[in-house]
C-alpha positions as CSV (number, residue, x, y, z in Angstrom):
1,M,6.4,-48.2,6.7
2,T,8.0,-50.2,4.0
3,P,6.4,-50.6,0.6
4,E,4.8,-53.9,-0.3
5,T,6.9,-56.0,-2.7
6,K,5.3,-58.3,-5.2
7,I,6.9,-60.7,-7.6
8,I,5.9,-60.2,-11.3
9,S,6.8,-62.9,-13.8
10,C,7.0,-62.5,-17.6
11,T,5.9,-65.2,-19.9
12,C,9.6,-65.6,-21.0
13,G,10.5,-66.5,-17.4
14,A,12.1,-63.2,-16.3
15,C,11.1,-62.2,-12.8
16,Y,10.9,-58.7,-11.2
17,E,10.3,-57.3,-7.8
18,R,7.5,-54.6,-8.0
19,Q,7.0,-51.8,-5.5
20,E,5.0,-48.6,-5.7
21,R,6.2,-45.1,-5.0
22,T,4.2,-41.9,-4.8
23,L,5.5,-38.9,-6.8
24,P,4.8,-35.2,-6.2
25,I,3.5,-35.0,-9.8
26,K,1.6,-37.2,-12.2
27,D,3.7,-39.6,-14.3
28,I,2.8,-41.6,-17.4
29,G,4.9,-44.6,-18.3
30,V,5.3,-48.2,-19.4
31,F,7.5,-51.1,-18.3
32,E,8.6,-53.7,-20.7
33,C,10.5,-57.0,-20.0
34,V,14.2,-56.4,-20.6
35,D,14.6,-59.9,-22.0
36,C,11.8,-60.2,-24.5
37,G,10.2,-56.7,-24.7
38,V,6.7,-57.8,-23.6
39,R,4.8,-54.9,-22.0
40,L,4.1,-55.8,-18.4
41,E,2.5,-52.6,-17.1
42,I,1.3,-49.2,-18.1
43,W,0.6,-46.4,-15.6
44,S,-0.7,-42.9,-15.3
45,G,-0.9,-41.1,-12.0
46,R,1.1,-40.1,-8.9
47,T,1.5,-43.7,-7.7
48,V,3.9,-45.5,-10.0
49,P,5.5,-48.9,-10.0
50,V,9.2,-49.5,-9.6
51,F,10.7,-52.7,-11.0
52,K,13.9,-54.5,-10.2
53,R,15.1,-57.6,-12.0
54,I,15.7,-60.7,-9.8
55,E,16.9,-64.2,-10.4
56,N,14.2,-66.8,-10.7
57,E,15.5,-68.8,-7.7
58,A,15.0,-65.7,-5.5
59,A,11.5,-65.2,-6.8
60,Q,10.6,-68.8,-5.9
61,K,11.8,-68.3,-2.3
62,R,9.8,-65.1,-1.9
63,T,6.5,-66.5,-3.3
64,A,6.7,-69.7,-1.3
């Protein structure tokens, strides 16, 4: 089964694909926008997000 992919947009316009992965141990972390530094997500647990930067045009096609 493939993980569900969501599109996350920052207020500065940067877009990211977000998926979740399950780890064997608990993880605590934070993800910040690489363009402006805004904190987009904080997590604590075995299920953690994985982010990948995408172009805005690709984001618009996937959310349409």
